[in-house]
N, C-alpha and C positions, 0 to 999 in steps of 0.2 A: 503565494503562501509557501513557506518552507515545506518540503516533503515530510520531514519527521513530525512537524506540528500537524499537518493535514491528516496523517495516518492516525494520530492520537485523537484529534477533534472529531474525525469521522467515525471513530470507534472501531476501526479495522484492527488496530493494535492498542492494547490497554495503556501502555506507558511509552512516553516519548523516547526514553533511553533505549528501549527494545527496538523501536523503529530506527533509531540512529545506528544501533549495532547491526541490524539487517542491511541497511544501506552501506555501512562501512565494509561488510562482508561481501559486497557486490551481489546481493540477492534481491535487489529492487531495481526495476527498470521503468523508465518513463518513455513512452512511444518507442520501445525497442532499444533504448540506449541506457547504459548503466547510469544509475542516479546516485548522487551523494546526498547526505542528510539535508544540506542547504539548497538542493536543487529546487527551482521554482515549479510549482504545480499550478496549472491553469485549467479552467473549465474546458472540457473536451479532450483532455489528455487521457491516454490509456496507461494505467499503472499496473505492472505485473509484480507480484510478490511471491518469492519462492521460499515457502516454509519447508521444514524438513520432510513432512509427509504429504504436503499438498501445495499446488501452485494455483494462485488466484489471479485473475485479471479483472480490473474494474475500469469503468469510465467515469471520470470526474464530472459531476453534474452541478455542484454548488460548492461555494467556498464561504466559510465563516470562521472568525477567530474564536468564537465561543460555542460551547455545546448548549443548545437551547432546544426545548421540547417542540417549539413551533417551527423550527427550521425544516425546509423540504429535505428529502433524502440527498446526501452529499455524494452518492455514487450509485451507479448501476453495475450489478455483477455481470460481467461478460462471460467468464468461464471459471470453473472450480474443478480442478483435476486432482484426483488422489494419485500420489506417486508411491509406487511399490519399491521398496528397497530390495536389492538382491540378497538372497540368503547367505549367511556367513558359512563358509565351509571349513 
């Protein structure tokens, strides 16, 4: 499944265009490598997303093309780090 679609369907990011923009800005990594929006995501992959104020790392546990209530969790949260920005002087 495409990275941008996975991030939307798994509800990590609300809109696919936002997921695409993050990947285009080189802020998404799959197994430690920079990922493009069309990069393939597989079960067992570790995905790191660097938002402005936090960095999260997840492990992909399930893939589905549709958001459904009875689907198992699509990821396990590995880490969630808050990132402090240096003060402006």
